[in-house]
N, C-alpha and C positions, 0 to 999 in steps of 0.2 A: 747567624752562627756559622763558624767555619765547619768543615767536615770533621776536623779533629775534635772540636767542641761538641759536636753532635755525638761522637763516639763516647766521649767522657760523660756526657749527660745520660746516655742510655745505660752505660755501665753503672753509673750512680743509681739510676732508677732500679736496675736489677738488684743491687745490694739492698736498697731501701725496701723493695717489695719482699725480698727474702727475709729481712729482719722483721717486717710487719707480719708476715705469715708465721714466723717462729714465735712472736710475742702476741699473737692475735688474742684479743679479749682482755688483756691486762691493761692497767692504767697507762703504763709506759708505751705499750703497743698502740693504744688508742691515740696518745699524744703524737707519736711518730707518724702514724697513719694520717691523721688530720693535718699535721704540719706539712708533710710532703704533698698531700693532696691540694692544700691551699697554694703551695708554690707552683704545682702543675697548672692550676687554674689561672694563676697570674701569667705564666708562660703561654698558656693557650690564648689569652686575650692579647698578649704581646704579639704573638704570631698573626692574629687577626688585624692588629693595628699596622703591622709592617707590610701586609699584603697591598697590592695595587688596588686602587678604587674599583676597577672593573672586575676584580677577582676576590674581593673582600668578603662577600656574603657567605660563601661556603665556610670560610674560616670562622666567621662570626657564629654561624650555626653550630660548628664543632665546639667552639669555646663555650657557647651556651649549654650544649649538651653535657660537657664536662662539669660545668658549674651546677647543673641540675642534679647530676649524680652525686656530687659532693654534698649538696643540700639534703638529698635523701639520706645519705649516711649520717649527717649531723642530726637530722630529725630522729633517726633510729637510736643514735647514741644518747640523745636526751631521754627518750623513752626507756632506754636500758638503765641509765643511772636513776631514773625515777621509779624503776620497777614496774613499768606499765607496758611491757612488750606484748604484742599481739601478732597473730598470723599475718594479717594485712593491716595496712595503715597509711598515713599520709606520706610516709617515705616512698611507698610504691608509686605514688602519683609522680613524684620527681624522677624516680628511676625509669619508669616507663616513658616519661616525656622525652628522654634523651634519644631513644632509638629512632623515631621518625626524623629528628633533626639531623642526625648523622647520615641517615639514608638520603634525605633530601640534599644535603651537602655533597654527597658522592655523585648523585644524579646531576647536579649542577656542574660539577667538575667534568663529568663525562660529556655533557652537552657542549661545554666550552672547548673540550679537546677535539671533538669531532662534530662541528655544527653541520646539520643536514646529512650526516653519514652514520646515523645511529640505528638504521633499520635492522641490520643483522644483529647488532648487540641487543636491541630491544626484544627481538623474537627469541634469541637464545636465552636471554635473561628470563623472559616469561616462561619458557619451557622448563628451565632448571628450577625456577622459583615455585612453579606449580607442583613439580615433583617433590620439592622439599616441603611444601605446604601439606601435600597429601601424607607424606611420611610423618610430619609433625602432628597432624591430626590423629593418626592412628596410634602412634607410640607415646605422644606427650599430652596433647590437648584433651583428647577424649578420656583417657584414664584419669586426668585431673578433675574433669567435670563429673565423672561418675563416682569418684571417691570423696568428693568434698562434702562437708557437713552443712554448709550454708551457701547462699548465692555468692556472697563476697569471697569466701574461701574457694569457690569454684571458678569465678570469673577472673579475679585478679591474678592468681598463679598462672591461669591459662593464657593471660595476655602476654606473658614473657616469651613463650614460644612464638606467638604472633609477632611480637617485636623483633625476634630473631629472624623470622622470615622476611620482614620488611628490611631489616639491616642487610640480610643476605642479598636481597634484590639490589640494593644500592651498591653493595660490594661487587656484584656481578656486572653492573653497568660500567663501573670504572675499570674492572679487570678485562672486560671484553671489548671496550672501546679502543679505537686506534689511538696511537700515541706512544711516546717514549716510555720505557720501562726501566728507569734507573732508580737510584736510591730513594727519592721521595715517594714514588709509586709503590715500591716494595715495602717501605715503612708503613704506608697507609694500609696496604692489604694485610700486612702482618698485624697491625692494630685491630682491624676488624676480625681477623682470624682469632686473636686472643679473646675478644669480646664473645664471639660465637662459641669458641671452645670452652670458655669459662661457664657460660650459660648451659651448654650441653652437659658439662660436668655436674652442675647443680641438679640437673634433672635425672641423670643416670647413675651417678656415683652413690646416692643414698641406698641403692639396691644392693651394693656390695660393701659399703663403708658406713661407719657410724657418722651421724650428722655432725658431730663435733669436729670431725676431721674434714668433712666436706665444707663446713662453714669457713675453714681457713683459706678457701679459694678467694674470698672476698678481696684481699689486697691485689689480686691479679688484675683487677680493673685499672689500677694505677699503671701497670706495665702497658696495657693497651693505650691508656691516655698518653703515657710518655712517648710511645711509638708514633701516635697520630700527631702529637704536638711537635715531635722531632721532624716529621714531614713538613709541617708548616714553618719551621724555623730553618730548614735546610736551604743552603744557598741556591739550589736548583729547583726550589719548590714551584717555580713558574711552569714547569712541565705538566703539572697537574691541571692547570687551567689554560694552557697554551694550545693552539691548534696543532694537532699532531700530523705525522706523516700520512699522506693520502693512501699510500700503498698499505694493504692489509693482507696478511697471510694466515690461512686457517691452521691453527696449531693442532697437532694430533690429539692433545689432551682435550681440546674442545669437542672433538668428535666422540671421544670416549664418554665424556660427561653427558653429551646429548643422547648417546646410546643408553646410558644408565637411566636418564630421565624417561626415555621411551619405555623402559622395562619396569618403571616404578609401579604403575597401576596394576599390571598383571601380577607382579610379585606380591604386592599388598593384598590383592584379592585371594591369591593362593594361601597366604599366611592366615587370612581370616577363615577360609574354608577348610584348610588342612591339606597336607601333602598326600596325594594318591597317584596311582599310575596314570589315570586320565589327565590329571592336572599337570603332571610332569611332561607328558607328551605335548600338551597345549603350550606350556611355557617354552619347551625346546623349540617348537615350531615358530612361536612368536620371536624368540631370540634369533633364530636363523633369518627370519624375514627382516627384522630390524637391522641385522648385520649387513644383509644385501642392500637394503635401502640406504644405509649410511655409506656403504662402499660406493654406490652409484652417486650419491650426493657429494662425497669427497672428490670423486673423479671429475664431476662437472665443475665443482668449485676450483679445483686445481687448474683446469683448462682456462677458466675465466681469469684466474689470478695471473697466469702466464701472459695472457693477452693484454690485460690491464697493465702489467709491469712493462711489457714491450711498448705500449702506447705512452706510458709515463716516461720511460727512458727517451723515446724519440722526441717527446715534447720538451725535454730539458737538456738534450745533448745534440751536438753537431753531428750531422750524418757522415761527413767525410772523415773527421778525425776521432770521433767518439768522445771529445772533450765536452765539458759542460758549456751551455750556451748562456745568453744574456739573462734568460728567465731564472735559471738556476743560480747565477751570480747574484742577481737582485734579491732572491729569496734567502740565500745564505748570508749576504751582507746585512739584510734587515734583522736577522736573528742574533747578530753579534752585538755585544755591549762593550765598546771600547772604554778603557779606563787607564789610569796611571800604571796599574799593575798588569794590565792586559791590553797593550797597544795593538792596533790592527794596521798592517801595512798592505799596500796595493802597488803592484808593478804593472804599468801599462806599456805594452810592447808593440812596436810596429817594425816589420821586417824591412831591411835595406836591400835593395837590388832585386826584390821579388818581381816587380813589373818587368824588369829586363829578362828574367828567366822565362816568364810567360810569353813575352814578345818573341824571344829567340827560339824557344823550344816548344811552345804550345802549352795549353792548359793542363795537359796530362802531366807534363814535367812540373808545373806549378803545384798540382795536387800532390805529387810525390814529395815535393819539398815541404808542403804543409804537414804531411803525415810524419815526416822525419822530425820536423821542428816540434811537433806535438809530443812525440816520444821523448825527445831530449828534454823538453820542459817538464814533463811528468817525472823524469828521472832526477831532475835537478831539485825539485821541491820536497818538502816534508810530507808525511802521510796526512797531516791535518790541513795542508794547504789545498787550494782549489785552482786548477788550471782551466781557463775559460777561453774559448775562441769566440770573439764578438762578431766575426765576419771578415771576409777578405783575408788580409794578412795581419790583422790586429788581434792581440791576445791580452788577457789580464790574468795576473797571478794574485789571488787573495790569500793573505797569510795572517791568520789569527794569532794573537799573542806573539808578535814579531816586532822587536824593537827596531829603530832606525839602523843600528849597527848590523843586526841580522838581515834586514832588508838590503843593505848595501852589499853584504857578503853574497847574498843570493843574486843580486844584480850583476856583480862581477863574474860569478860563475856562469850565469846565463849568457852574458856577452861572449865569454870565452867558448862555451859549448856551441853556440850557434854560428860561430865563425868557422868551425871545422867544415871541410868540404863535404858535399853530398854526392855520392856516386849513383847515377841513374842511367840505366841502359848504356853503359860504357862511357857516359859523359860525366864530367866532374863539374858540379854546379856549386856556385858560391853565393851565399846571402849573409847579411849581417843583421844587427838589430839595434834600434834606438829605444831606450827605456826611460820612462818617467816614474819616479818613486814618491809615494805619499804615505805618511804615517799619521794615524789618528789615535790620540790618547784620551779621547772622550769629549772633544770639543768641536769636531767638524766632520762627523761621520757622513752627513748628507752630501758633502762636497768632496769626498775622498776620491771617487773615480774621476771627477772633473779636474781636480788638482793634479792627479797623476797624468791625465791626458795632456794638460797644458805643459807639464814638465817634459813629457815625451817629445812634443813639438820643439821645445827648447833644445833638447838633445839633437834633433834633426838639424836645427839651425847651426849648432856648434860643430857639425861635421860628421854626424852619424857614427855608429859603432861605439856608442858610449851610453852612460846613464846619467841622469840629472835628478837631484832631489827636488821636491816641489818647493821647498822654502827658498832654495838658491834660484830656481827659475823665476819665482815671484819677485825676488829682490832685483834680479837683472831686468825684469819686465818693467 
């Protein structure tokens, strides 16, 4: 699905959900609800089928969960029309079965996004999940167990908050794991937010609203399903299972949530024992200690982040020019997927006359030339392009979504810019550049750098100070 199709799909889902809520319980509303739900299940399995073999399992689990929830609704509809409705039944088995499947799918995605780098996410997830479990026990599970008339009516309703805690744990795993945070991730988190919010409404709203109104929340599950399926159909869905950026920054909200988790147990204890002067003093002291501990923790983490960011930058950038190095080039090139609508162009550059500058004026002058050349190259390219220094006087420009015509225009501009004189310590230095240009539209990405390199040598042989396309170089060769 294209991004536009995703938007239309979600807009349609919102309309259908609103109509289902408005007609909930009627024959027409039931037909609309079941029909839309069946379509969502089909799209869920389509998303699973379209996923790569290595990342298919999470989407299969999600599609299975959506199917189980639909099955639970169908079972309850059958009982409704037969007039055999009960507080708990077979439908609960199917509904409850979906929670752990979605949670496991989210955990699998998180592990694939950050293999071997989940320790911090695991610890933070366990902290927040334990706090949520404690609150769920006191406000949701324990009251249900105490007010039930039988074992079945006690255990089954109490399992829904347990399922929500499990689902919350999976959501936190994906939310706290390193990786990109574009539309697919946001859609996934929005979906689980709808699931959790709907269940919370089912548990809390009956205290202030009549159950007939609360029951209309049921179609909201389709909105959650639409969001999670949209994530699976999104053109950038690979970000959910692709290894993410190794750098990770502690978000301020994460510190706030950890602070709230630390305060959960004391606050729950005070709620049980009642507020009094002594308890308020203890809570205030605990809150102060937690704030100081979190402040010290945040300071230590920030220092470590700065150190790691510095090391990561040095590992992927040239020390003299600050440009990307060969490692960063290879990593960026491996993530590109060239195609007819998204060709990738590479310009391989070698300076002309650089050795003469070094020989006549020394390496200090050569370093100054390389720095000026680097600045001019960075100014010549687009923001999405990557300027790389391979070593010596060799550079590579990686240009995603750049046609041969756009690459040719860039090559002309670079040849012109690098022939301008360079003034250093009162001297006027001159260098030129020979460029090989190669474009890949989906059929030769592994040879892109090599083809551009060969074309660059052809430009050298033709007299330097020019650029040669890879196809023309191969034809002459």
